[in-house]
Rosetta silent file (secondary structure, phi, psi, omega in degrees, C-alpha in Angstrom):
SEQUENCE: MTLPITRQHLPVIAALASLLLLYTGASIAFADRGYLSAYNFFNTFHESAILGVTAVGMAFVILSGGIDLSVGGMVALVSISTAVLVQHYNVHPLLAWALMLAVGILIGLTHGTLITFFDLPPFLVTLAGMFFCRGLALYISENSVEITHKVVTSAADTAIKVGSGMPPGRITIVTDIFMIVLILGTLVSLFTRFGRNVYAIGGNETSARLMGLPVSASKIGIYVLSGFCAALAGVCHTIANTSGDALNAGQGLELDAIAAVVIGGTLLSGGVGYTASTILGVLILGIIQTIITFSGRFSPGWTKVVVGALLLVFVVLQKVIEAATRGRKA
SCORE:     score description
SCORE:     0.000 S_00000001
   1 L     0.000  132.955 -177.823    0.004   -0.002   -0.032 S_00000001
   2 L  -103.807  140.173  177.679    1.319    3.407   -0.962 S_00000001
   3 L   -91.030  133.850 -174.685    0.507    6.595    0.865 S_00000001
   4 L   -67.382  126.429  174.068   -0.615    9.503   -1.297 S_00000001
   5 L  -107.505  115.406 -178.655    1.897   12.373   -1.166 S_00000001
   6 L  -106.423  175.191  175.912    0.483   15.734   -2.175 S_00000001
   7 L   -60.092  -20.983 -179.879    2.075   19.169   -2.469 S_00000001
   8 L   -69.829  -29.361 -170.341    0.827   19.907    0.997 S_00000001
   9 H   -86.442  -29.266 -169.430    2.967   17.066    2.481 S_00000001
  10 H   -63.757  -40.206  174.688    6.274   17.661    0.712 S_00000001
  11 H   -66.389  -35.409  178.082    7.338   20.837    2.625 S_00000001
  12 H   -64.709  -50.658  178.712    6.372   19.105    5.939 S_00000001
  13 H   -58.012  -40.205  177.077    8.365   16.071    4.996 S_00000001
  14 H   -66.002  -44.066  176.704   11.290   18.188    4.121 S_00000001
  15 H   -63.632  -44.657  176.735   11.082   20.047    7.423 S_00000001
  16 H   -61.288  -41.876  175.024   10.862   16.756    9.448 S_00000001
  17 H   -63.411  -39.308  176.393   13.862   15.344    7.569 S_00000001
  18 H   -62.143  -43.817 -175.957   15.844   18.583    8.193 S_00000001
  19 H   -63.097  -46.266 -178.815   14.880   18.374   11.913 S_00000001
  20 H   -68.445  -40.452 -179.967   15.954   14.716   12.260 S_00000001
  21 H   -61.297  -47.727 -176.361   19.211   15.306   10.242 S_00000001
  22 H   -66.362  -43.740  179.983   20.178   18.228   12.453 S_00000001
  23 H   -61.218  -41.610 -177.832   19.327   16.525   15.712 S_00000001
  24 H   -67.526  -46.501  179.060   21.117   13.330   14.730 S_00000001
  25 H   -57.111  -44.409 -177.569   24.119   15.224   13.511 S_00000001
  26 H   -69.203  -39.022  178.976   24.356   17.255   16.683 S_00000001
  27 H   -60.157  -32.878 -178.825   23.881   14.184   18.858 S_00000001
  28 H   -78.270  -51.829 -172.924   26.779   12.459   17.168 S_00000001
  29 H   -62.275  -38.185 -169.689   29.026   15.644   17.104 S_00000001
  30 L  -118.220   23.170  178.209   28.380   16.635   20.748 S_00000001
  31 H   -48.687  -39.991 -172.479   27.776   13.211   22.318 S_00000001
  32 H   -77.952  -11.383 -176.393   30.652   13.799   24.804 S_00000001
  33 H  -106.752   12.482  177.126   29.128   17.156   25.945 S_00000001
  34 L    72.667   31.157  177.613   25.758   15.772   26.984 S_00000001
  35 L   -54.702  -48.586 -178.205   23.753   16.913   23.940 S_00000001
  36 L   -74.297   14.814 -173.036   21.377   14.027   24.407 S_00000001
  37 L   -77.711  155.160  178.907   20.633   14.795   28.053 S_00000001
  38 H   -64.807  -33.267  179.499   16.995   15.360   29.152 S_00000001
  39 H   -59.536  -46.850 -177.274   18.083   18.845   30.326 S_00000001
  40 H   -67.408  -41.346 -176.638   19.258   19.930   26.884 S_00000001
  41 H   -61.401  -54.349  178.865   16.170   18.385   25.180 S_00000001
  42 H   -73.023  -23.338  174.498   13.639   20.206   27.289 S_00000001
  43 H   -69.234  -27.077  175.774   15.617   23.334   27.443 S_00000001
  44 H   -60.853  -47.066  177.376   15.379   23.544   23.670 S_00000001
  45 H   -61.759  -40.222 -179.936   11.547   23.698   24.110 S_00000001
  46 H   -65.379  -44.298 -178.608   11.846   26.245   26.902 S_00000001
  47 H   -71.302  -22.532 -179.907   14.179   28.554   24.883 S_00000001
  48 H   -97.484    2.004 -173.310   11.889   28.236   21.853 S_00000001
  49 H   -59.725  -44.042 -173.703    8.572   28.839   23.709 S_00000001
  50 H   -68.198  -43.054 -179.272    8.249   32.622   23.028 S_00000001
  51 H   -67.414  -36.788 -173.362    8.973   32.070   19.362 S_00000001
  52 H   -71.872  -40.706  173.178    6.647   29.059   19.248 S_00000001
  53 H   -56.781  -42.818 -175.772    3.676   30.920   20.799 S_00000001
  54 H   -72.324  -36.915  179.986    4.141   33.714   18.365 S_00000001
  55 H   -63.818  -34.194  175.765    4.637   31.384   15.417 S_00000001
  56 H   -60.408  -54.517  173.851    1.234   29.681   16.050 S_00000001
  57 H   -56.461  -46.547 -175.472   -0.524   32.993   15.515 S_00000001
  58 H   -62.777  -36.995  178.041    1.715   33.818   12.561 S_00000001
  59 H   -54.583  -40.321  177.466    0.757   30.431   10.995 S_00000001
  60 H   -69.434  -38.894 -179.912   -2.874   31.446   10.707 S_00000001
  61 H   -65.051  -46.619 -176.187   -1.964   34.794    9.286 S_00000001
  62 H   -73.255  -35.692  169.959    0.359   33.280    6.564 S_00000001
  63 H   -50.193  -37.360 -176.279   -2.297   30.470    5.868 S_00000001
  64 L   -86.073    2.980 -177.706   -4.671   33.269    4.955 S_00000001
  65 L    81.659   15.234  174.570   -2.058   34.880    2.649 S_00000001
  66 L  -105.566 -159.151  178.920   -1.220   37.717    4.962 S_00000001
  67 L  -157.874  150.708  176.379    1.628   38.827    7.144 S_00000001
  68 L  -134.193  111.171  176.536    2.083   40.327   10.605 S_00000001
  69 L  -102.299    9.165 -176.732    5.210   42.275   11.381 S_00000001
  70 L   -88.382  -12.348 -167.885    3.957   43.690   14.611 S_00000001
  71 H   -60.966  -37.842 -176.254    4.562   40.597   16.856 S_00000001
  72 H   -67.713  -46.428  179.050    8.048   41.481   18.005 S_00000001
  73 H   -64.941  -29.195  176.430    7.013   45.018   18.959 S_00000001
  74 H   -62.573  -50.102 -179.292    3.968   43.495   20.747 S_00000001
  75 H   -64.050  -37.367  174.378    6.154   41.255   22.885 S_00000001
  76 H   -67.378  -42.629  178.898    8.313   44.250   23.938 S_00000001
  77 H   -61.280  -47.756  179.201    5.235   46.376   24.753 S_00000001
  78 H   -63.381  -44.647  179.477    3.665   43.599   26.824 S_00000001
  79 H   -55.079  -62.161 -174.970    6.977   42.921   28.569 S_00000001
  80 H   -70.134  -31.163  179.213    7.819   46.355   29.646 S_00000001
  81 H   -73.273  -37.783  178.262    4.231   47.441   30.399 S_00000001
  82 H   -61.033  -47.172 -176.763    3.781   44.334   32.629 S_00000001
  83 H   -69.730  -35.372  173.216    6.928   45.069   34.556 S_00000001
  84 H   -66.957  -40.977 -176.706    6.175   48.786   35.016 S_00000001
  85 H   -67.403  -39.981 -173.271    2.528   48.062   36.164 S_00000001
  86 H   -78.524  -45.602 -174.556    3.693   45.432   38.573 S_00000001
  87 H   -79.619  -37.020 -171.681    6.853   47.108   39.996 S_00000001
  88 H   -98.638  -27.237 -176.529    6.001   50.810   39.859 S_00000001
  89 H  -115.115    1.155  179.173    2.164   50.736   40.274 S_00000001
  90 L    55.401   33.996  175.564    1.771   47.610   42.372 S_00000001
  91 L   -81.706  137.697  177.411   -0.672   46.025   40.040 S_00000001
  92 L   -62.062  138.737 -174.616   -1.092   42.226   40.513 S_00000001
  93 H   -53.926  -42.879 -177.221    0.709   40.275   37.820 S_00000001
  94 H   -60.350  -43.351 -178.890   -2.489   38.309   36.876 S_00000001
  95 H   -66.489  -40.401 -177.534   -4.316   41.563   36.359 S_00000001
  96 H   -66.841  -39.202  179.511   -1.432   43.156   34.407 S_00000001
  97 H   -68.261  -41.090 -175.444   -1.224   40.032   32.103 S_00000001
  98 H   -68.513  -31.912  175.087   -4.965   40.047   31.534 S_00000001
  99 H   -70.294  -37.442  177.155   -4.791   43.780   30.574 S_00000001
 100 H   -67.037  -40.878  178.000   -1.889   43.052   28.187 S_00000001
 101 H   -62.968  -40.385  178.978   -3.729   40.226   26.523 S_00000001
 102 H   -62.319  -38.260 -179.851   -6.646   42.650   25.998 S_00000001
 103 H   -62.727  -41.816 -179.992   -4.183   45.099   24.463 S_00000001
 104 H   -67.779  -33.666  173.806   -2.880   42.497   22.070 S_00000001
 105 H   -66.776  -43.597  179.190   -6.434   41.693   21.049 S_00000001
 106 H   -66.324  -41.329 -179.533   -7.292   45.298   20.476 S_00000001
 107 H   -68.238  -39.167  172.450   -4.201   45.978   18.415 S_00000001
 108 H   -60.475  -38.263  176.583   -4.910   42.799   16.388 S_00000001
 109 H   -64.497  -44.094  177.821   -8.517   44.014   15.904 S_00000001
 110 H   -58.991  -49.716 -178.325   -7.216   47.395   14.695 S_00000001
 111 H   -59.036  -55.781 -172.863   -4.803   45.585   12.095 S_00000001
 112 H   -61.020  -40.518 -178.897   -7.682   43.314   10.906 S_00000001
 113 H   -64.540  -44.976  179.138  -10.139   46.126   10.532 S_00000001
 114 H   -67.272  -35.293 -178.852   -7.784   48.343    8.570 S_00000001
 115 H   -77.287  -38.200 -177.205   -6.735   45.553    6.310 S_00000001
 116 H   -71.836  -50.479 -173.755  -10.263   44.219    5.770 S_00000001
 117 H   -94.476  -15.450  174.725  -12.405   47.256    5.365 S_00000001
 118 L  -107.919    2.073  177.350   -9.924   49.763    4.048 S_00000001
 119 L    47.886   45.363  179.598   -8.250   47.301    1.779 S_00000001
 120 L   -90.882  144.109 -179.637   -4.810   48.188    3.082 S_00000001
 121 L   -66.327  130.412  177.434   -1.755   45.890    2.527 S_00000001
 122 H   -57.858  -29.009 -177.492   -1.095   43.782    5.602 S_00000001
 123 H   -66.936  -38.144 -173.774    2.618   44.358    5.232 S_00000001
 124 H   -81.933  -34.784 -171.666    2.294   48.229    5.643 S_00000001
 125 H   -70.407  -49.327 -176.719   -0.534   48.038    8.282 S_00000001
 126 H   -72.429  -32.177  175.082    1.438   45.623   10.537 S_00000001
 127 H   -56.191  -47.891  179.570    4.751   47.514    9.784 S_00000001
 128 H   -62.193  -42.818  175.074    3.033   50.536   11.243 S_00000001
 129 H   -61.260  -33.525  170.678    1.907   48.472   14.154 S_00000001
 130 H   -58.650  -49.463 -178.979    5.468   47.293   14.733 S_00000001
 131 H   -71.936  -30.994  179.665    6.758   50.789   14.974 S_00000001
 132 H   -69.209  -48.264  176.358    3.808   51.874   17.216 S_00000001
 133 H   -59.964  -50.150 -177.154    4.336   48.959   19.713 S_00000001
 134 H   -65.756  -41.240 -175.979    8.104   49.256   19.854 S_00000001
 135 H   -68.585  -38.881  178.786    7.982   53.117   20.134 S_00000001
 136 H   -68.757  -38.714  179.730    5.339   52.975   22.893 S_00000001
 137 H   -62.577  -42.051  177.421    7.342   50.378   24.750 S_00000001
 138 H   -71.946  -24.025  177.221   10.404   52.588   24.633 S_00000001
 139 H   -73.090  -31.858 -179.580    8.428   55.603   25.632 S_00000001
 140 H   -70.251  -48.823  175.193    7.207   53.652   28.785 S_00000001
 141 L  -166.510  128.826  179.338   10.782   52.890   29.719 S_00000001
 142 L   -76.429  -25.103 -174.573   14.111   52.623   27.752 S_00000001
 143 L  -101.898  150.367 -176.261   15.623   50.660   30.536 S_00000001
 144 L   -67.068  147.574  179.013   14.875   46.993   31.517 S_00000001
 145 E  -121.149  123.286  179.154   12.753   46.678   34.623 S_00000001
 146 E   -79.080  142.453  175.713   13.236   43.641   36.954 S_00000001
 147 L  -107.360  119.262 -175.194   10.059   42.048   38.338 S_00000001
 148 L  -108.446    8.095  179.059   10.410   40.864   42.004 S_00000001
 149 L   -67.719  141.173 -175.748    6.767   39.929   42.628 S_00000001
 150 H   -60.096  -34.330  175.998    6.364   36.578   44.101 S_00000001
 151 H   -63.575  -36.695  177.975    3.855   35.303   41.565 S_00000001
 152 H   -72.188  -48.593  174.528    6.186   36.055   38.728 S_00000001
 153 H   -61.277  -39.832  178.141    9.327   34.552   40.370 S_00000001
 154 H   -64.057  -40.555  179.294    7.441   31.512   41.404 S_00000001
 155 H   -62.345  -35.923  178.842    6.136   31.036   37.943 S_00000001
 156 H   -69.293  -33.656 -178.289    9.632   31.366   36.559 S_00000001
 157 H   -88.093  -14.937 -172.051   10.987   28.722   39.036 S_00000001
 158 L   -75.486  131.883 -179.793    8.071   26.319   38.773 S_00000001
 159 E  -166.570  153.988  178.019    8.868   23.218   36.559 S_00000001
 160 E   -93.478  123.972  178.647    8.291   19.461   36.299 S_00000001
 161 E   -82.028  138.218  176.044   11.627   17.592   36.650 S_00000001
 162 E  -131.977  131.063 -178.726   12.122   14.886   34.115 S_00000001
 163 L    88.987  175.067 -177.221   14.847   12.310   34.131 S_00000001
 164 L  -117.172   12.093 -179.129   17.625   11.540   36.647 S_00000001
 165 L   -76.198  173.507  176.461   20.533   13.426   35.040 S_00000001
 166 L  -125.024  108.975    4.662   22.329   16.351   36.587 S_00000001
 167 L   -80.478  153.362  174.716   20.873   18.791   36.008 S_00000001
 168 L   -68.793  166.362  171.294   17.521   17.013   35.253 S_00000001
 169 E   -72.904  155.613 -172.146   15.252   18.056   32.502 S_00000001
 170 E  -136.242  119.287  173.547   12.747   20.680   33.305 S_00000001
 171 E   -95.497  113.086 -177.609    9.222   21.287   31.667 S_00000001
 172 E   -90.777  169.465  176.746    8.593   24.868   32.515 S_00000001
 173 H   -56.097  -42.698 -179.224    5.488   26.913   32.579 S_00000001
 174 H   -71.539  -34.146  171.673    6.293   28.668   29.285 S_00000001
 175 H   -58.864  -42.228  179.684    6.929   25.273   27.706 S_00000001
 176 H   -69.611  -34.221 -178.943    3.457   24.174   28.853 S_00000001
 177 H   -72.033  -32.474  175.524    1.869   27.404   27.461 S_00000001
 178 H   -63.567  -47.259  178.033    3.667   26.679   24.083 S_00000001
 179 H   -60.861  -50.315  179.012    2.304   23.144   24.004 S_00000001
 180 H   -60.105  -46.429 -177.934   -1.163   24.156   24.864 S_00000001
 181 H   -64.765  -35.842  179.611   -1.340   27.025   22.317 S_00000001
 182 H   -66.736  -43.857  176.508    0.124   24.662   19.697 S_00000001
 183 H   -67.450  -42.328 -176.114   -2.573   21.980   20.351 S_00000001
 184 H   -74.504  -33.292  177.943   -5.512   24.388   20.511 S_00000001
 185 H   -64.466  -39.433 -175.110   -4.203   26.149   17.280 S_00000001
 186 H   -72.916  -40.966 -179.536   -4.003   22.777   15.510 S_00000001
 187 H   -65.212  -50.166  179.276   -7.529   21.780   16.633 S_00000001
 188 H   -52.918  -48.627 -175.965   -8.904   25.239   15.541 S_00000001
 189 H   -69.393  -34.469 -178.865   -7.316   25.051   12.134 S_00000001
 190 H   -90.451  -22.183 -168.954   -8.445   21.532   11.407 S_00000001
 191 H  -130.832   13.784  176.322  -11.748   20.980   12.993 S_00000001
 192 L  -117.126  168.740  175.260  -13.512   24.362   13.192 S_00000001
 193 H   -67.406  -43.313 -178.029  -15.439   26.494   10.648 S_00000001
 194 H   -58.862  -42.609 -179.498  -12.977   29.319   11.309 S_00000001
 195 H   -62.438  -38.764  178.646   -9.999   27.105   10.404 S_00000001
 196 H   -69.619  -36.676  179.534  -11.614   26.054    7.169 S_00000001
 197 H   -61.771  -40.762  178.181  -12.307   29.657    6.377 S_00000001
 198 H   -56.922  -44.342 -172.575   -8.621   30.572    6.880 S_00000001
 199 H   -71.477  -38.251 -178.628   -7.459   27.881    4.360 S_00000001
 200 H   -63.109  -39.420 -177.904  -10.280   29.075    1.877 S_00000001
 201 H   -72.159  -35.290 -179.852   -9.223   32.695    2.098 S_00000001
 202 H   -73.462  -30.101  178.085   -5.543   31.776    1.645 S_00000001
 203 H   -73.220  -44.520  171.736   -6.405   29.599   -1.324 S_00000001
 204 H  -171.447  104.764 -176.161   -8.440   32.181   -3.141 S_00000001
 205 H   -58.843  -41.953 -179.577  -10.182   35.031   -1.331 S_00000001
 206 H   -60.718  -48.470  176.469  -12.380   35.902   -4.262 S_00000001
 207 H   -58.128  -39.241  177.210  -13.701   32.319   -4.511 S_00000001
 208 H   -58.770  -48.054  175.601  -14.272   32.321   -0.759 S_00000001
 209 H   -59.063  -47.705  179.119  -16.452   35.358   -1.050 S_00000001
 210 H   -63.304  -24.269  170.774  -18.422   33.890   -3.908 S_00000001
 211 L   -77.594   -4.437  174.947  -19.008   30.828   -1.801 S_00000001
 212 L    88.767   12.567 -177.379  -20.710   32.925    0.902 S_00000001
 213 L   -74.703  151.994  179.668  -17.962   32.506    3.466 S_00000001
 214 L   -78.063   67.538 -174.778  -17.625   35.244    6.197 S_00000001
 215 H   -56.885  -52.133 -177.349  -14.371   36.462    4.723 S_00000001
 216 H   -61.148  -41.299 -175.671  -14.288   39.902    6.471 S_00000001
 217 H   -74.977  -29.125  177.616  -15.034   38.555    9.917 S_00000001
 218 H   -68.935  -46.043  176.992  -12.537   35.748    9.413 S_00000001
 219 H   -59.015  -41.903  179.673   -9.721   38.056    8.365 S_00000001
 220 H   -66.039  -39.989  173.982  -10.328   40.305   11.357 S_00000001
 221 H   -54.717  -42.310 -177.321  -10.356   37.103   13.526 S_00000001
 222 H   -60.597  -52.419 -179.664   -7.049   36.051   12.123 S_00000001
 223 H   -66.957  -34.979  175.195   -5.244   39.276   13.134 S_00000001
 224 H   -62.123  -42.720  179.366   -7.001   39.250   16.485 S_00000001
 225 H   -65.181  -41.566  176.160   -5.588   35.701   17.079 S_00000001
 226 H   -73.170  -35.970  171.076   -2.134   36.753   16.122 S_00000001
 227 H   -58.570  -40.417 -179.567   -2.235   39.845   18.334 S_00000001
 228 H   -62.556  -47.161 -175.300   -3.418   37.590   21.208 S_00000001
 229 H   -65.553  -38.412  177.372   -0.699   35.013   20.600 S_00000001
 230 H   -66.521  -36.246  179.368    2.000   37.820   20.364 S_00000001
 231 H   -68.093  -38.496  178.326    0.715   39.287   23.612 S_00000001
 232 H   -70.975  -34.303  172.951    0.833   35.812   25.294 S_00000001
 233 H   -63.158  -34.806  174.387    4.371   35.494   23.994 S_00000001
 234 H   -63.751  -45.177  176.862    5.064   38.775   25.825 S_00000001
 235 H   -58.664  -43.317 -177.766    3.562   37.240   28.965 S_00000001
 236 H   -64.090  -38.511  175.639    5.966   34.238   28.536 S_00000001
 237 H   -54.698  -45.068 -178.973    8.793   36.702   28.256 S_00000001
 238 H   -68.012  -27.865 -179.816    8.043   38.241   31.591 S_00000001
 239 H   -76.458  -50.467 -179.911    7.866   34.798   33.198 S_00000001
 240 H   -69.922  -23.763  179.188   11.038   33.404   31.718 S_00000001
 241 H  -102.651  -16.608 -172.369   13.006   36.533   32.286 S_00000001
 242 L    48.184   42.949 -177.971   11.265   37.955   35.385 S_00000001
 243 E  -162.053  164.369  171.669   11.808   41.371   33.729 S_00000001
 244 E  -117.053  140.469 -173.679   10.550   43.673   31.120 S_00000001
 245 L  -148.113  105.819 -176.864   12.730   45.033   28.353 S_00000001
 246 L   -69.914  -27.150 -171.041   11.465   47.459   25.609 S_00000001
 247 L   -87.874  -37.133 -166.630   14.694   47.464   23.628 S_00000001
 248 L  -106.646  -25.220 -174.581   15.647   43.788   23.483 S_00000001
 249 L   -69.204  135.189 -179.911   12.457   41.751   24.072 S_00000001
 250 L    65.934    8.924  177.465   11.074   40.492   20.804 S_00000001
 251 L   -55.122  112.427  177.574   13.931   41.903   18.680 S_00000001
 252 L    74.767   11.375 -174.103   13.659   40.361   15.254 S_00000001
 253 H   -70.899  -36.378 -179.634   10.954   37.930   16.479 S_00000001
 254 H   -56.237  -37.782 -176.721    8.716   38.773   13.615 S_00000001
 255 H   -80.578  -37.367  177.366   11.213   37.571   11.069 S_00000001
 256 H   -66.589  -35.899  175.187   12.046   34.455   13.130 S_00000001
 257 H   -63.703  -40.672  176.127    8.347   33.586   13.400 S_00000001
 258 H   -65.581  -41.549 -178.290    7.821   33.930    9.607 S_00000001
 259 H   -65.452  -35.697 -173.569   10.902   31.709    9.016 S_00000001
 260 H   -72.222  -38.832  179.851    9.706   29.061   11.507 S_00000001
 261 H   -62.176  -44.458 -177.261    6.288   28.975    9.803 S_00000001
 262 H   -76.919  -43.463  177.400    7.603   28.678    6.325 S_00000001
 263 H   -61.558  -26.540  179.232   10.396   26.188    7.247 S_00000001
 264 L   -72.722   -6.942  173.583    7.658   24.271    8.997 S_00000001
 265 L   107.606   12.657  172.116    5.914   23.721    5.650 S_00000001
 266 L   -92.861  136.312 -174.018    3.371   26.463    5.223 S_00000001
 267 L   -80.706  134.339  178.700    3.479   28.157    1.879 S_00000001
 268 L   -57.492  -23.937 -178.667    3.951   31.921    1.872 S_00000001
 269 L   -79.248  -11.475  169.826    1.272   32.210   -0.804 S_00000001
 270 L    95.788  163.851  173.885   -1.279   30.988    1.688 S_00000001
 271 L    79.584  -10.533 -176.194   -3.816   28.167    1.767 S_00000001
 272 L  -132.790  126.244 -177.066   -1.346   25.273    2.081 S_00000001
 273 L   141.070  178.135 -175.286    0.224   24.060    5.363 S_00000001
 274 L  -141.375  134.520 -179.970   -0.466   22.877    8.783 S_00000001
 275 L   -69.619  -27.757 -174.193   -0.399   24.817   12.074 S_00000001
 276 L   -75.951  -28.832  177.120    0.840   21.728   13.877 S_00000001
 277 L   -69.744   -8.538  176.257    3.970   21.519   11.616 S_00000001
 278 H   -59.501  -31.738  178.462    4.973   24.962   12.829 S_00000001
 279 H   -65.362  -28.907  177.140    6.769   23.208   15.734 S_00000001
 280 H   -63.978  -43.093  176.813    9.097   21.662   13.229 S_00000001
 281 H   -65.765  -40.030 -178.210   10.337   25.088   12.093 S_00000001
 282 H   -64.001  -48.817  179.177   10.497   26.340   15.744 S_00000001
 283 H   -66.761  -33.562  176.177   12.568   23.374   16.831 S_00000001
 284 H   -61.115  -44.725 -175.145   14.897   23.635   13.686 S_00000001
 285 H   -67.791  -38.158 -177.022   15.679   27.182   14.645 S_00000001
 286 H   -69.714  -34.327  178.178   16.157   26.195   18.271 S_00000001
 287 H   -70.590  -41.170  174.427   18.529   23.283   17.347 S_00000001
 288 H   -53.387  -48.054  179.933   20.542   25.520   15.061 S_00000001
 289 H   -62.840  -37.485  176.598   21.059   27.905   17.812 S_00000001
 290 H   -59.145  -48.698 -177.979   22.005   25.068   20.229 S_00000001
 291 H   -57.763  -42.758 -178.729   24.482   23.630   17.729 S_00000001
 292 H   -69.880  -35.862 -179.086   26.289   26.966   17.281 S_00000001
 293 H   -68.286  -44.962 -178.271   26.390   27.394   21.009 S_00000001
 294 H   -67.043  -36.481  179.526   27.767   23.907   21.685 S_00000001
 295 H   -61.806  -37.067  179.243   30.384   24.279   18.944 S_00000001
 296 L    69.311    4.717  179.474   31.975   27.306   20.510 S_00000001
 297 L   -97.413  -16.603 -174.732   33.622   28.228   17.152 S_00000001
 298 L  -125.533  149.176  176.193   31.037   30.663   15.826 S_00000001
 299 L   -70.723  157.486 -178.442   29.437   33.796   16.991 S_00000001
 300 L   -61.188  -19.998  175.901   25.674   33.815   17.704 S_00000001
 301 H   -63.385  -19.985  176.474   25.256   35.800   14.472 S_00000001
 302 H   -63.337  -27.315  179.373   25.878   32.620   12.511 S_00000001
 303 H   -53.701  -45.691 -179.401   22.490   31.435   13.720 S_00000001
 304 H   -64.979  -39.754 -176.245   20.830   34.093   11.406 S_00000001
 305 H   -68.942  -41.594 -179.806   23.067   33.134    8.486 S_00000001
 306 H   -67.535  -43.950 -174.464   22.220   29.377    8.727 S_00000001
 307 H   -64.719  -41.803  177.217   18.556   30.132    9.227 S_00000001
 308 H   -60.707  -42.155  178.656   18.502   32.522    6.255 S_00000001
 309 H   -65.896  -43.362  178.985   20.089   29.897    4.007 S_00000001
 310 H   -63.359  -42.219 -176.967   17.669   27.187    5.210 S_00000001
 311 H   -63.959  -39.325  179.397   14.724   29.592    4.658 S_00000001
 312 H   -61.561  -45.985 -176.234   15.930   30.275    1.092 S_00000001
 313 H   -58.340  -47.447 -177.138   16.087   26.555    0.392 S_00000001
 314 H   -69.226  -32.112  167.594   12.475   26.032    1.631 S_00000001
 315 H   -60.578  -46.176  173.547   11.201   29.019   -0.424 S_00000001
 316 H   -58.156  -45.880 -179.599   12.806   27.554   -3.483 S_00000001
 317 H   -56.087  -45.280 -176.649   11.204   24.106   -2.658 S_00000001
 318 H   -66.342  -35.657  177.147    7.783   25.817   -2.431 S_00000001
 319 H   -67.937  -36.955 -179.830    8.187   27.485   -5.811 S_00000001
 320 H   -69.447  -40.474  177.200    9.172   24.172   -7.409 S_00000001
 321 H   -60.764  -40.547 -176.377    6.207   22.419   -5.905 S_00000001
 322 H   -69.096  -40.188 -178.534    3.865   25.192   -7.053 S_00000001
 323 H   -65.868  -47.022 -179.544    5.315   25.120  -10.600 S_00000001
 324 H   -62.709  -36.798  178.385    5.006   21.269  -10.720 S_00000001
 325 H   -67.257  -40.443  171.099    1.413   21.479   -9.569 S_00000001
 326 H   -66.476  -31.014  171.454    0.502   24.024  -12.222 S_00000001
 327 H   -67.428  -36.977  175.259    2.156   21.904  -14.784 S_00000001
 328 H   -63.256  -42.493 -178.427    0.130   18.878  -13.865 S_00000001
 329 H   -68.181  -33.020  178.543   -3.070   20.937  -13.954 S_00000001
 330 L   -70.481    0.000    0.000   -2.218   22.333  -17.430 S_00000001
């Protein structure tokens, strides 16, 4: 029995093969340095959690044929706003986080409304949102603010220990948040009407309108979801770092999120891909960073070089698949 392989599967298969190749190669190269330890395995998930939460929201945007460049600025805004509210104004962290998630939803709603009803390019609208969020964050405080509230520090220290190694593996709260968001995002994309609308809009927006689908409401919902995920990533940043940082938090995150989604097998043209496979791209980026750190021979900047080259390969692969598909249809 042969399994049918469609153009939707090929980028995902390529991403999975790349992930396995990188992990196997690193395991062999750094076997004497404990690369295969439970600590390193789960730490990769922890370090990738902020990117992962953001990338899930970005996956919906790219599946619809759009783009969201504001997510890095959103993380910075949530990060520093939470820190200032908690440290300077004695706001309880849970209330501060709830307010920041509402801000993320509001900014996403603004983006979606401008894109949908004013027919403005998503690139320019979310670029403006990126400058607005980062600028407002820097206005609030140009310096990092440490959070000493017990709720935040306890959340940062809370983890489930896995394995008997020294140090043992740790499943942290931000890792849990990443996994929950990924699972919920996958369920929404595959088993809800909203998810089916996202694929239809990305495939052909005009056809989706002719079919009577709620295109306008769905597009707004997509950017609201992305704004919420970016704000939640900002919450994860405050937990993981117990601080707020307007200058460095989320710096370049929008590009990393786009790269993770594309490397994970979602086509930039929209309509093709899987939210679940976004984790492949996120982990590939995380493993590349870990490999460069373990090697000790290259500066951290080489992470961007390798990711850029890998992204280029996957974009070319997508174009080849699209061209082959058009050729079969012709």
